[in-house]
C-alpha positions as CSV (number, residue, x, y, z in Angstrom):
1,C,-19.4,-70.2,-83.7
2,T,-15.9,-68.8,-83.1
3,N,-13.6,-69.1,-80.1
4,D,-14.5,-65.4,-79.5
5,Q,-18.1,-66.3,-79.1
6,V,-17.3,-69.1,-76.7
7,T,-15.2,-66.8,-74.5
8,T,-18.3,-64.6,-74.2
9,L,-19.0,-66.8,-71.2
10,Y,-16.2,-65.0,-69.3
11,A,-16.3,-61.5,-70.8
12,Q,-15.4,-58.3,-69.0
13,P,-17.0,-55.0,-70.0
14,T,-15.2,-52.5,-72.3
15,E,-15.4,-48.7,-71.4
16,A,-18.2,-48.2,-73.9
17,E,-20.3,-50.9,-72.3
18,R,-19.5,-50.0,-68.7
19,K,-22.4,-47.7,-67.9
20,I,-25.1,-50.1,-69.0
21,W,-23.2,-53.1,-67.7
22,E,-23.1,-51.6,-64.2
23,Q,-26.8,-50.9,-64.2
24,V,-27.7,-54.4,-65.3
25,N,-25.1,-55.9,-63.0
26,Q,-26.9,-54.5,-60.0
27,V,-30.1,-56.1,-61.2
28,L,-28.3,-59.5,-61.8
29,M,-26.9,-59.4,-58.2
30,E,-30.4,-59.0,-56.9
31,A,-31.5,-61.8,-59.1
32,L,-29.3,-64.3,-57.2
33,A,-31.0,-63.3,-53.9
34,I,-34.5,-63.6,-55.5
35,L,-33.7,-67.1,-56.6
36,D,-32.5,-68.0,-53.2
37,D,-35.7,-66.6,-51.7
38,L,-37.9,-68.4,-54.1
39,Q,-36.0,-71.7,-53.6
40,S,-36.6,-71.5,-49.9
41,Y,-40.2,-70.4,-50.2
42,K,-42.2,-72.9,-48.1
43,G,-45.6,-71.3,-48.0
44,A,-48.2,-71.2,-45.2
45,G,-50.2,-74.2,-46.3
46,E,-50.6,-75.7,-42.8
47,E,-51.6,-72.4,-41.1
48,I,-54.1,-71.7,-43.9
49,R,-55.6,-75.2,-43.6
50,Q,-56.0,-74.8,-39.9
51,A,-57.6,-71.3,-40.3
52,I,-60.1,-72.6,-42.9
53,Q,-61.1,-75.6,-40.6
54,N,-61.4,-73.3,-37.5
55,P,-63.2,-70.2,-38.9
56,N,-64.2,-68.9,-35.4
57,A,-60.9,-69.5,-33.6
58,D,-59.4,-66.0,-33.5
59,R,-55.9,-67.2,-32.5
60,V,-55.8,-69.7,-35.4
61,Q,-56.9,-66.9,-37.8
62,E,-54.2,-64.6,-36.4
63,R,-51.5,-67.2,-36.8
64,A,-52.4,-67.8,-40.4
65,W,-52.5,-64.1,-41.2
66,G,-49.2,-63.6,-39.4
67,A,-47.6,-66.4,-41.5
68,V,-49.0,-65.1,-44.8
69,V,-48.2,-61.4,-44.6
70,P,-44.4,-61.7,-44.7
71,L,-44.7,-64.2,-47.5
72,V,-46.8,-61.8,-49.5
73,G,-44.0,-59.3,-48.9
74,K,-41.7,-61.7,-50.7
75,L,-44.2,-62.1,-53.6
76,K,-44.4,-58.4,-53.9
77,K,-40.6,-58.2,-54.0
78,F,-40.5,-60.8,-56.8
79,Y,-43.1,-59.0,-58.8
80,E,-41.4,-55.6,-58.4
81,F,-38.1,-57.3,-59.5
82,S,-39.8,-58.4,-62.8
83,L,-40.3,-54.7,-63.6
84,K,-36.6,-54.0,-63.0
85,L,-35.7,-57.0,-65.2
86,E,-37.9,-55.4,-68.0
87,G,-35.9,-52.2,-67.7
88,S,-32.5,-54.1,-67.9
89,L,-33.7,-56.1,-70.9
90,H,-34.7,-52.9,-72.7
91,G,-31.2,-51.3,-72.1
92,L,-29.4,-54.4,-73.3
93,L,-31.6,-54.8,-76.5
94,K,-30.9,-51.2,-77.3
95,A,-27.2,-51.8,-77.1
96,L,-27.1,-55.2,-78.9
97,T,-29.4,-54.3,-81.8
98,S,-28.4,-50.8,-82.8
99,A,-27.8,-50.3,-86.5
100,H,-24.1,-49.5,-86.5
101,C,-23.0,-53.2,-87.0
102,S,-24.4,-56.7,-87.6
103,P,-25.8,-58.9,-84.8
104,T,-22.7,-61.2,-84.9
105,Q,-20.4,-58.1,-84.7
106,H,-22.5,-56.9,-81.7
107,L,-22.1,-60.1,-79.9
108,E,-18.4,-60.2,-80.6
109,Q,-17.7,-56.5,-79.7
110,E,-20.1,-56.3,-76.7
111,Q,-19.5,-59.7,-75.2
112,A,-20.1,-58.5,-71.6
113,L,-23.5,-57.2,-72.5
114,A,-24.3,-60.4,-74.5
115,R,-23.3,-62.4,-71.4
116,Q,-25.7,-60.3,-69.2
117,F,-28.5,-60.8,-71.7
118,A,-27.9,-64.5,-71.4
119,E,-27.8,-64.3,-67.6
120,I,-31.2,-62.6,-67.6
121,L,-32.7,-65.4,-69.7
122,H,-31.1,-68.0,-67.4
123,F,-32.6,-66.3,-64.4
124,T,-36.0,-66.1,-66.1
125,L,-36.2,-69.8,-66.9
126,R,-34.9,-70.8,-63.5
127,F,-37.4,-68.5,-61.7
128,D,-40.3,-69.9,-63.7
129,E,-39.2,-73.5,-63.2
130,L,-39.2,-72.9,-59.4
131,K,-42.5,-71.1,-59.5
132,M,-44.2,-73.8,-61.6
133,T,-43.4,-76.4,-59.0
134,N,-44.5,-74.4,-56.0
135,P,-48.3,-74.3,-55.7
136,A,-48.0,-72.5,-52.3
137,I,-47.3,-69.2,-54.0
138,Q,-50.8,-68.9,-55.5
139,N,-52.5,-70.5,-52.5
140,D,-50.9,-68.0,-50.1
141,F,-51.7,-65.0,-52.3
142,S,-55.4,-66.1,-52.8
143,Y,-55.8,-66.6,-49.0
144,Y,-54.2,-63.1,-48.4
145,R,-56.7,-61.5,-50.8
146,R,-59.7,-63.3,-49.5
147,T,-58.8,-62.4,-45.9
148,L,-58.1,-58.8,-46.8
149,N,-61.5,-58.5,-48.5
150,R,-63.2,-60.0,-45.4
151,M,-61.4,-57.6,-43.1
152,R,-62.6,-54.7,-45.3
153,I,-66.2,-55.9,-45.2
154,N,-66.0,-56.1,-41.4
155,N,-64.2,-52.8,-41.2
156,V,-61.2,-54.4,-39.5
157,A,-58.1,-52.2,-40.0
158,A,-55.2,-54.2,-41.6
159,E,-52.0,-52.4,-40.7
160,E,-50.4,-54.2,-43.6
161,E,-52.9,-52.8,-46.0
162,N,-50.2,-50.5,-47.4
163,E,-48.0,-53.5,-47.9
164,V,-50.0,-54.5,-51.0
165,N,-52.9,-52.3,-51.9
166,N,-55.8,-53.4,-54.1
167,E,-54.4,-52.1,-57.4
168,L,-51.0,-53.7,-56.8
169,A,-52.7,-57.0,-55.7
170,N,-54.6,-57.1,-59.0
171,R,-51.4,-56.7,-61.0
172,M,-49.6,-59.3,-58.9
173,S,-52.6,-61.7,-59.4
174,L,-52.2,-61.4,-63.2
175,F,-48.5,-61.9,-62.9
176,Y,-48.7,-65.1,-60.7
177,A,-51.7,-66.5,-62.6
178,N,-49.3,-67.0,-65.6
179,A,-47.6,-70.4,-65.6
180,T,-44.3,-68.7,-66.5
181,P,-44.6,-65.1,-65.2
182,M,-41.0,-63.9,-65.8
183,L,-40.9,-65.3,-69.3
184,K,-44.2,-63.6,-70.1
185,T,-42.6,-60.3,-68.7
186,L,-39.6,-60.8,-71.0
187,S,-41.6,-61.8,-74.1
188,D,-43.9,-58.7,-73.6
189,A,-40.9,-56.5,-73.0
190,T,-39.1,-57.7,-76.2
191,T,-42.3,-57.3,-78.3
192,K,-42.8,-53.8,-76.9
193,F,-39.1,-52.9,-77.6
194,V,-39.6,-53.9,-81.3
195,S,-42.9,-52.0,-81.6
196,D,-41.5,-48.9,-79.8
197,N,-38.4,-48.8,-82.0
198,T,-40.0,-48.7,-85.5
199,D,-36.8,-47.0,-86.9
200,L,-34.9,-50.2,-86.1
201,P,-35.4,-53.1,-88.6
202,I,-37.0,-56.1,-86.8
203,E,-34.2,-58.2,-88.2
204,N,-31.7,-56.5,-85.9
205,T,-33.6,-58.0,-82.9
206,T,-34.4,-61.4,-84.4
207,D,-30.9,-61.9,-85.8
208,C,-29.4,-61.1,-82.4
209,L,-31.7,-63.7,-80.9
210,C,-31.1,-66.4,-83.5
211,T,-27.3,-65.8,-83.3
212,M,-27.4,-66.4,-79.6
213,A,-29.5,-69.6,-80.1
214,S,-27.0,-70.8,-82.6
215,V,-24.0,-70.1,-80.4
216,C,-25.6,-72.1,-77.5
217,K,-26.5,-75.0,-79.8
218,V,-23.0,-75.3,-81.3
219,M,-21.4,-75.0,-77.8
220,L,-23.6,-77.8,-76.5
221,E,-23.3,-80.2,-79.4
222,T,-19.6,-79.8,-80.2
223,P,-17.4,-82.0,-77.9
224,E,-14.4,-79.6,-78.3
225,Y,-16.4,-76.7,-76.8
226,R,-18.4,-78.8,-74.4
227,S,-15.2,-80.3,-72.8
228,R,-14.2,-76.8,-71.8
229,F,-17.2,-76.3,-69.6
230,A,-16.1,-76.1,-66.0
231,N,-19.1,-78.1,-64.8
232,E,-22.7,-79.1,-65.5
233,D,-24.0,-75.7,-64.4
234,T,-22.5,-74.3,-67.6
235,V,-24.4,-76.8,-69.6
236,S,-27.7,-76.0,-67.9
237,F,-26.9,-72.3,-68.3
238,C,-26.5,-72.7,-72.1
239,L,-29.6,-74.9,-72.4
240,R,-31.8,-72.3,-70.6
241,V,-30.4,-69.4,-72.6
242,M,-31.0,-71.3,-75.9
243,V,-34.6,-72.0,-75.0
244,G,-35.1,-68.4,-73.7
245,V,-33.9,-66.8,-77.0
246,I,-36.0,-69.3,-79.0
247,I,-39.2,-68.2,-77.1
248,L,-38.4,-64.5,-77.4
249,Y,-37.7,-65.0,-81.2
250,D,-41.0,-66.9,-81.5
251,Y,-42.9,-63.9,-80.0
252,V,-41.1,-61.2,-81.9
253,H,-40.7,-62.7,-85.4
254,P,-44.0,-62.3,-87.3
255,A,-43.8,-65.9,-88.5
256,G,-42.3,-67.3,-85.3
257,A,-39.4,-69.8,-84.7
258,F,-41.0,-73.0,-86.0
259,V,-41.6,-72.2,-89.7
260,K,-39.4,-73.8,-92.4
261,S,-37.8,-70.4,-93.2
262,S,-36.9,-69.7,-89.5
263,K,-33.3,-68.7,-89.0
264,I,-33.1,-70.9,-85.9
265,D,-32.3,-74.5,-86.5
266,M,-35.3,-75.8,-84.4
267,K,-34.7,-79.5,-85.1
268,G,-31.1,-79.1,-84.1
269,C,-32.0,-77.2,-80.9
270,I,-34.7,-79.8,-79.9
271,K,-32.2,-82.6,-80.6
272,V,-29.6,-81.0,-78.3
273,L,-32.3,-80.8,-75.5
274,K,-33.4,-84.4,-76.0
275,D,-29.8,-85.6,-75.9
276,Q,-29.6,-84.4,-72.2
277,P,-30.8,-86.5,-69.2
278,Q,-34.6,-86.1,-69.3
279,S,-35.0,-84.9,-65.7
280,S,-32.7,-82.0,-66.4
281,V,-34.5,-80.7,-69.5
282,E,-38.2,-81.6,-69.0
283,G,-39.0,-78.0,-67.7
284,L,-37.3,-76.5,-70.8
285,L,-39.1,-78.8,-73.2
286,N,-42.3,-77.9,-71.5
287,A,-41.4,-74.2,-71.9
288,L,-41.2,-74.8,-75.7
289,R,-44.4,-76.9,-75.7
290,Y,-46.6,-74.5,-73.7
291,T,-45.2,-71.0,-73.7
292,T,-44.3,-70.4,-77.3
293,K,-46.7,-68.6,-79.6
294,H,-46.4,-70.4,-82.9
295,L,-45.7,-74.1,-82.2
296,N,-49.3,-75.2,-83.0
297,D,-49.6,-73.1,-86.2
298,E,-50.2,-75.0,-89.4
299,T,-46.9,-73.8,-90.7
300,T,-45.0,-75.9,-88.1
301,S,-43.8,-79.1,-89.6
302,K,-45.2,-82.4,-88.3
303,Q,-41.6,-83.5,-87.5
304,I,-41.0,-80.6,-85.1
305,K,-44.4,-81.2,-83.4
306,N,-43.6,-84.9,-83.0
307,M,-40.2,-84.1,-81.6
308,L,-41.8,-81.9,-78.9
309,Q,-44.7,-84.3,-78.0
310,A,-44.7,-85.2,-74.4
311,N,-43.8,-88.9,-73.9
């Protein structure tokens, strides 16, 4: 890990990077608003409860429907944003894995893009942490779909029908049914990127991911680098990015991140996580426990499995 790689945290785009950087930057600006919206998402639990208890009271039904429709508009926006994120990830991977230089050189020469890739991962893990702890999201959406179906059966026109049609509702259902929907979007997109670009050695992608994991780990465990962090937010940024690239690596590499031959120092990464206050990393440890592909394979050492066991 060089000083150069540490300064990636503050990098500005070069001329060559600018076009892609500007496209991704627009998506990242929107990501901040999405997180704000999700953080303040309160749900319509009380209105829904009242509506279920008073099935024949029209006014109560209308109040619940009126509360749920704008919330479903937000859920639609979150889902549509996941598709934009997928597009951004594709553009960044193309730039950071092209064959003209090594993954380390890519990360050094295209620091602004590497930083954006890290920001996408940070957003993804933060979004999923918030979604996981908010049961209102699925409750609201289930109520919306049930009510819409009932209106259809009774031939009641729903003006908001064009808000989320049936096909979109099906796709949104699949998205929100996943414990970590944004991470699933990113994992699928990275896997698809590798399978779509057969002319590109898979190592170009996996080496880029493991280099990023290594940079984060070294920055977190080395007092000299850690002391340069402006605040604790930088620590949680690095932790989320490290976990994000491990999960992507585990999906993309045929043998995964946990085998002995893995280029990621998994024991070192887990140790860094466990050295943090438990409340700040429990969500990230759970992401490694429950959203990776190969953790429970026979090829994963007992030591790693034990390190990740829930207390």
